[in-house]
N, C-alpha and C positions, 0 to 999 in steps of 0.2 A: 466076742463082741463084733469082730470083723465080719463074720458070716451073717449075723443078724442085720447089721447095717447094709450089707450087700443085698440081702433079700428085701429089705425095706425100700431100698432105692432102685431096685431092678425095674419096676414099672416106669421110672423116669428116664431110663437110658435112651429110649428112642427120641425123646424130646431133646435130651442133651446132644444126641447125634445130629438132629436137625439144626439145632442152634450152632453147633460147630461147623456144619456144612454151610450155613448161611453166612457165618463170619468169614469163612474161606472164600466164598464167592464174592463177598463185599471187598475183601482185600484185592482179589484179582481184578475186579471192576475198577477200583481206585488206581491200581497200577496201570491198567490200560488207558484210563482217562488222562493220567498225568505222564504218560510215556512220551518223550520227545519224538521217538521214531514213529509212533502212531500218528502224532500230530503232523509230522512232516509228510507222511504218506497221504493224509487227508488233504493237506494243502496242495500237494502235487496233483492229486485227483481233481481238485477244484480248478487248478490251472489248465489241466488237460480238457476239462469240460468247457471251460471258457474259450479255449483255442478252437474247440470243435463246434462252438456256437450253441452248445446245449443250455448254457446259462448266460445271463447278462452280466455286465461288469458290476452292477449294483448287487445282484444276487451273490456274485463271487465275493464281494467285499463284506456283505453281511455274514456269509458262511465263514470267511476267514476270521472275522471278529468273534463269531461263536466258538470257533476252534481255539482261539487264543484265550477267550474267557474261560473255556473249559479247562485249559492247561493251567491257568493262574488261579482258578477257583473263584473267579469273579462271577457273581450272579448276572444273568442276562437282564438288560434294562426292561422295565415294565412297559408294556404296550398299551396304548389307550384303548378302551373298550369301544366297540362300534355299536351304535344304537339303531 
């Protein structure tokens, strides 16, 4: 019976492999998004960009809030649509 079930499910193995790969990628993305070291690097890069005059204080503040929201899992606030 084991050989028969193996033969019957053989065509589905590539699909199972793709699903496993997608799950692995999703775990890696979640780890990176919620990794404090990654958030710290991003905040340091923002600070350096602000000091170099590449971004304004308001842009820095918005980016900092986005990084903190990403770390805590808070969804970004809805922006009003422009007409």
